[in-house]
C-alpha positions in Angstrom: 14.8 -12.9 12.1 17.2 -12.5 9.1 18.3 -9.1 7.9 16.1 -9.6 4.8 13.3 -9.2 6.4 14.8 -6.2 9.3 16.0 -4.5 5.9 12.0 -4.7 4.4 10.7 -3.3 7.6 13.0 -1.0 8.2 12.5 0.7 3.8 9.2 0.8 4.6 9.2 2.4 7.6 11.5 5.2 5.7 9.9 5.5 2.6 7.3 6.8 4.6 8.6 9.4 6.9 8.5 12.5 5.1 11.8 13.7 6.5 14.2 11.4 4.8 14.0 13.1 1.4 14.8 16.7 3.1 17.5 15.5 4.9 19.1 14.5 1.7 18.6 18.0 0.9 20.9 18.9 3.6 23.8 16.4 2.6 23.2 18.3 -0.9 23.7 21.6 0.4 26.6 21.2 2.4 28.0 19.2 -0.7 27.6 21.8 -3.1 29.6 24.3 -0.3 32.1 21.7 -0.3 32.5 21.2 -4.0 33.0 25.4 -4.4 35.4 25.3 -2.0 37.1 22.6 -3.7 37.0 23.8 -6.9 37.9 27.3 -5.9 41.5 26.3 -4.2 42.4 23.9 -7.1 41.2 25.7 -10.2 42.5 28.7 -10.9 39.8 30.1 -13.9 37.2 28.7 -15.9 37.3 30.6 -19.3 34.3 28.1 -20.5 31.8 30.6 -18.1 31.4 33.7 -17.7 32.5 36.0 -14.7 29.1 35.1 -12.0 28.6 38.3 -9.5 28.2 37.4 -5.8 25.0 39.5 -5.3 23.2 37.0 -8.2 23.8 33.6 -6.8 22.8 35.6 -3.2 19.6 37.2 -4.9 18.5 34.0 -6.5 19.3 32.2 -2.7 17.2 34.8 -0.9 14.1 34.2 -3.5 14.3 30.2 -3.1 14.7 30.7 0.7 12.1 33.6 0.9 9.2 32.1 -1.4 9.5 27.9 -0.5 8.4 28.6 3.2 5.0 30.3 1.7 4.7 27.4 -1.1 5.3 24.5 1.7 2.6 25.7 3.7 0.1 26.1 0.8 1.3 22.5 -0.5 0.5 21.6 3.2 -3.0 22.4 3.3 -4.1 22.0 -0.1 -2.6 18.0 -0.1 -4.2 17.9 3.7 -7.8 19.4 2.3 -7.4 16.9 -1.1 -6.4 13.8 1.2 -9.3 14.8 3.5 -11.7 14.8 0.8 -10.0 11.6 -0.8 -10.9 9.9 2.6 -14.1 11.8 2.7 -15.1 10.1 -0.5 -14.1 6.4 0.4 -13.2 5.0 3.5 -11.1 5.8 6.8 -9.6 2.8 6.6 -7.9 3.2 3.1 -6.2 6.1 5.0 -2.5 4.6 4.8 -2.7 3.6 1.0 -4.0 7.2 0.3 -1.3 9.0 2.3 1.6 6.5 0.9 1.6 8.7 -1.6 5.6 9.6 -3.0 4.5 12.3 -5.6 2.8 14.6 -2.5 5.8 13.5 -0.6 8.4 14.3 -3.3 6.7 17.4 -3.7 6.8 18.6 -0.1 10.1 17.3 0.2 11.4 19.4 -2.5 10.0 22.7 -1.3 11.1 22.1 2.3 14.7 20.9 0.7 15.1 23.8 -1.5 14.3 25.9 1.5 17.4 24.3 3.7 19.6 24.2 0.3 19.0 27.9 0.1 19.6 28.5 3.9 22.7 26.4 3.9 24.2 27.8 0.7 23.7 31.8 2.1 25.2 30.6 4.8 28.1 29.0 3.2 28.8 32.2 0.8 28.9 34.9 3.2 31.2 32.8 5.5 33.4 31.9 2.5 35.3 34.4 0.4 34.1 32.7 -3.2 36.4 33.1 -6.2 35.3 33.0 -9.6 35.3 29.1 -10.1 33.5 28.5 -6.4 30.7 30.8 -7.7 30.2 29.3 -11.0 29.5 25.8 -9.1 27.3 27.6 -6.5 25.7 29.2 -9.5 25.4 26.5 -11.7 24.3 24.2 -8.5 21.6 27.2 -7.2 20.5 27.4 -10.8 19.7 23.6 -11.2 17.9 23.9 -7.7 15.8 26.8 -9.1 15.0 24.8 -11.9 13.9 21.7 -10.1 11.8 23.6 -7.8 9.9 24.8 -10.6 9.3 21.8 -12.4 8.6 20.2 -9.3 5.6 23.1 -8.5 4.1 22.7 -11.8 3.9 19.2 -11.5 2.7 19.5 -7.7 -0.3 21.7 -9.4 -1.0 19.5 -12.0 -1.4 16.2 -9.5 -3.2 18.3 -7.0 -6.1 19.1 -9.6 -6.7 14.9 -9.4 -5.5 14.0 -5.6 -9.1 14.6 -4.3 -11.1 12.4 -7.1 -12.6 9.6 -5.7 -11.9 8.0 -9.2 -8.5 8.1 -8.6 -8.2 7.4 -5.2 -9.8 4.1 -6.5 -7.2 3.7 -9.0 -4.6 3.7 -6.0 -6.2 1.2 -4.4 -7.1 -1.0 -7.1 -3.4 -0.7 -8.1 -2.6 -2.0 -4.4 -5.1 -4.5 -4.4 -4.0 -6.1 -7.3 -0.3 -6.3 -5.7 -1.9 -7.9 -3.1 -4.0 -10.4 -3.9 -2.2 -11.2 -6.9 1.0 -12.3 -4.4 -1.1 -13.9 -1.9 -2.6 -16.2 -4.9 -0.1 -16.9 -6.8 2.0 -18.0 -3.7 -0.6 -18.2 -0.6 2.1 -19.5 2.0 4.6 -17.3 1.3 7.2 -19.8 0.0 5.9 -22.3 3.3 3.5 -25.5 2.4 -0.6 -24.2 2.1 -2.7 -26.0 4.2 -6.4 -25.4 5.3 -7.1 -23.1 7.9 -8.3 -24.3 11.3 -6.3 -27.6 10.9 -5.7 -29.6 14.7 -2.3 -29.2 16.2 -0.1 -32.2 15.5 -0.1 -34.4 19.0 2.6 -33.4 21.1 3.3 -29.8 19.8 5.0 -27.4 21.5 2.8 -23.8 21.2 4.6 -20.7 20.3 1.8 -18.1 22.2 1.5 -14.1 21.1 3.6 -12.2 23.5 0.7 -9.4 23.6 -2.6 -8.5 22.2 -3.6 -7.2 19.1 -4.0 -7.9 15.5 -2.1 -10.0 13.3 -0.3 -7.9 10.9 2.9 -10.3 8.7 4.0 -13.3 9.0 7.5 -13.8 7.9 7.2 -17.2 6.8 11.3 -17.0 5.4 12.4 -16.4 8.6 10.5 -19.6 9.9 11.8 -21.6 7.2 15.2 -20.5 8.4 14.8 -21.4 11.7 13.1 -24.5 10.6 16.5 -25.6 8.7 18.8 -24.9 11.6 17.1 -26.3 14.6 15.7 -29.1 13.1 12.1 -28.3 13.5 8.8 -27.8 11.6 5.9 -25.2 12.5 2.0 -25.2 11.7 0.8 -21.5 11.9 -2.6 -21.6 13.1 -3.6 -17.6 12.2 -3.1 -15.8 8.7 -2.9 -12.0 9.1 -5.6 -10.5 10.1 -6.6 -12.5 12.7 -7.1 -11.4 16.0 -4.8 -12.3 19.0 -5.1 -12.6 22.4 -1.8 -12.2 24.8 -0.8 -16.2 25.2 -3.0 -17.8 22.7 -1.0 -19.9 20.2 0.2 -18.3 17.2 0.8 -21.7 16.2 3.4 -24.8 17.1 6.3 -26.7 16.5 7.4 -30.3 16.5 11.2 -31.5 17.0 14.2 -30.2 17.7 16.0 -29.9 21.1 15.5 -26.8 23.0 12.0 -25.7 22.2 11.0 -22.7 24.2 14.3 -21.1 22.8 13.1 -21.8 19.5 9.2 -20.5 20.7 10.8 -17.8 21.4 12.7 -16.7 18.1 10.1 -18.0 16.3 7.5 -15.9 17.9 9.6 -13.1 16.7 8.6 -13.3 13.1 5.0 -12.7 13.4 4.7 -8.7 13.8 1.8 -8.0 16.1 -0.1 -4.6 16.2 -3.5 -2.3 16.3 -4.9 -2.9 13.6 -4.8 -4.5 10.3 -1.8 -4.0 7.8 -2.9 -4.0 3.9 1.0 -5.7 3.1 -0.2 -9.4 3.8 -3.8 -8.8 4.3 -5.6 -9.8 0.9 -9.1 -9.7 2.6 -8.5 -6.0 4.2 -7.4 -4.3 0.9 -10.2 -5.9 -1.1 -12.7 -4.9 1.5 -11.4 -1.0 0.9 -13.0 -1.1 -2.2 -15.9 -2.8 -1.4 -16.6 -0.3 1.4 -16.8 2.5 -1.8 -19.3 0.8 -3.1 -21.0 0.5 0.4 -20.8 4.3 1.2 -22.5 5.2 -2.1 -25.3 3.0 -1.7 -26.0 4.8 1.8 -29.1 6.5 2.4 -26.8 9.8 2.5 -25.3 9.4 -0.8 -27.3 7.7 -2.7 -25.0 7.0 -6.0 -25.7 3.8 -7.7 -23.5 4.6 -10.4 -20.6 4.6 -8.3 -21.3 1.4 -7.0 -21.1 -0.1 -10.2 -18.4 1.5 -11.4 -16.5 -0.6 -7.9 -18.0 -3.6 -8.9 -16.6 -3.2 -12.2 -12.9 -2.4 -10.6 -13.3 -5.6 -8.3 -14.0 -7.6 -10.9 -11.4 -6.6 -13.2 -9.0 -6.9 -9.8 -10.2 -10.2 -9.3 -9.2 -11.4 -12.8 -6.4 -10.1 -12.6 -5.3 -11.5 -9.9 -6.8 -14.9 -10.8 -4.4 -14.6 -14.1 -0.8 -14.1 -12.2 -1.7 -16.7 -10.1 -2.7 -19.0 -13.2 0.8 -17.9 -14.7 2.8 -18.3 -11.7 1.4 -22.1 -11.3 1.8 -24.2 -8.2 4.0 -23.2 -5.8 5.5 -26.4 -3.5 6.7 -24.4 -0.7 8.8 -25.6 1.9 6.6 -28.7 3.9 8.3 -27.7 7.2 6.4 -24.5 7.6 3.1 -25.2 7.2 0.6 -21.8 6.6 -3.2 -21.6 6.7 -5.0 -20.4 3.2 -7.5 -17.8 3.7 -10.6 -19.3 2.2 -12.0 -18.6 -1.4 -15.0 -18.0 0.0 -14.1 -15.2 2.2 -12.6 -12.8 -0.2 -15.1 -13.4 -2.4 -17.5 -12.4 0.6 -14.8 -9.9 1.5 -15.4 -8.4 -2.2 -19.1 -8.7 -3.2 -21.5 -9.3 0.1 -22.0 -5.9 1.5 -22.6 -4.4 -1.9 -25.2 -7.0 -2.5 -26.4 -6.6 1.0 -27.0 -2.7 0.7 -27.5 -2.6 -3.1 -30.6 -5.5 -3.2 -33.1 -2.8 -3.2 -31.3 -0.8 -6.7 -31.5 -3.3 -10.2 -28.8 -1.4 -11.9 -26.4 -2.7 -8.7 -28.1 -5.5 -8.2 -27.4 -6.8 -12.1 -24.6 -5.2 -12.4 -22.8 -7.5 -8.9 -24.6 -10.7 -11.1 -22.3 -10.0 -14.1 -19.2 -9.6 -12.2 -19.4 -12.7 -10.3 -20.4 -14.2 -13.6 -17.2 -12.6 -15.1 -14.7 -13.5 -11.9 -16.1 -17.4 -12.2 -15.2 -17.7 -16.0 -11.2 -17.6 -15.4 -11.7 -18.9 -11.4 -11.6 -22.2 -11.0 -12.4 -24.8 -7.7 -13.6 -23.2 -4.6 -12.9 -19.7 -6.3 -15.1 -20.5 -9.0 -18.0 -22.1 -6.6 -17.8 -19.1 -3.9 -19.0 -17.3 -6.8 -21.7 -19.2 -7.3 -23.1 -19.0 -3.9 -22.5 -15.4 -3.4 -24.6 -15.2 -6.7 -27.5 -17.2 -5.5 -27.2 -15.2 -2.6 -27.4 -11.6 -3.7 -30.5 -12.9 -6.1 -32.4 -13.8 -2.8 -31.5 -10.7 -1.5 -32.6 -8.9 -4.8 -35.6 -10.9 -5.1 -37.1 -9.6 -2.0 -35.9 -6.1 -2.0 -37.0 -5.2 -5.3 -40.3 -3.5 -5.9 -41.6 -4.9 -9.3 -41.7 -7.8 -11.2 -39.7 -6.4 -14.2 -37.0 -5.5 -11.9 -36.8 -9.0 -10.8 -37.1 -11.0 -13.6 -33.7 -8.7 -14.6 -31.6 -9.9 -12.2 -33.3 -13.4 -12.6 -31.5 -13.0 -16.4 -28.6 -12.2 -15.0 -27.9 -14.5 -12.2 -29.5 -17.5 -14.6 -24.8 -18.6 -15.2 -25.4 -19.5 -11.5 -28.8 -21.6 -11.2 -26.8 -25.3 -11.9 
C-alpha cells in the first residue's frame, strides 16, 4: 500500500491518542531548560528585564505541579460524566464520534503537560545554577505555561457545560454525517469507476479472498488503482464498507496480469477488516446514528417526540447539504481499472427514515414531520434518491394510517404525504 494510505491511518490513530500532546510538553520542558542553560552561557546580562529571584520561579513551578494533578483528575471525572450523559441520551454506537473531541483532549493534555513541564522545570532549576539570563528565560516560559493553563481551564469550564447536552452531541454527529455522506455522494467510487452493486464477477476472474472474518471498514481504492497500473490488471470490488466478511470469502476479483496470486495478496492488503463498522467510509452507518437518536426518543421509556422531530429536521438538512455538495462536484469519471459497487440510494434513505417511520407512526407530529422532511429532500434529489424518498413516503403513510387513532390525525399526514402520491 502507498505511503499516503499508511500515513493517513497512522495519523488517525495518533490523533486519537491522549498521550501525544503530553509528550510534546515533555519536549517543551526539556527544550526550556536547555534554552535557559544556553542563554545563561552565551549572554552575560539582559538589560531590558528586571532580576528574577530563583524562589519566584520555584514557587510558580511548585504551584503548577501541585495543582495540575488535582485539576486533571477533576477534568477526567467531569469529562467521563459528560460523555456518559451524551452517550446515554443518544446511542452507544456514537461513542467513537463523541469521544473524538479535540477540545476535551486538548484540555486534558494541557493539564497533564503543564504538570510534566513543572516537574522537569523544578528538576532543571535545582540541578542547574542559572544566572540572571537563564532565570529570566525560565520565568518567561513558566509564566507562558501558567497563562496557557489558566486560559485552557476557563475554556474547559465553559465547554464542559455544553458537552453533555443532547443538542451539542447531535451537532457533532451531524457534522460528521455531512462530511462522510457529502464525500461519498460527490465520488461514490473514491476515484474508481462506480458500478451497480451485486454485479456478477467477470468470467475467468481470479478471486481476492479475505484473510479474516469481520466487518469491512475501509477500502483503499487509490492503492488498488496504483496496483492495477503497475501489474496491468483490473479489479472488481464485491463489497462496500459496512458489509460482513467471512474468512476466505471473496472481497472482489481481478482479471489480467501474470502473477495473480501475488497480486491478489497485495490487493487484499488494501481492504481493512475489523470487529465493527467504522464511520470513515460508511455513510449508511453515520446516517443511522442520527436516526437511532430519534428512535430512542420515541421509545416508551423516553417518550420525547419533540427530539424525534428535531432529528428529522437535522437529517433533512444533512441530506440536502450532501446532495448539494454532490451536485456541485459534478460527475466524476473514475479509473475504469478499479470498479467499485455503489450503495443503493434506497439504502441510504432507509437508514435515515425507516425506523423513525416505524416507531413514530403513532405520533401525528412525528409522522407529519417525516413526510415534510422526505418532501424537502426529494425537491433537491434526482434519480434514485428522489424515487427512494417517494417510496419511503408511501410506506410511512401506510404505517401512520394503521397506527393513528383519529381520522383528523390521518388527514394531517395524508396532506403532508400528498406530494408522493403521483
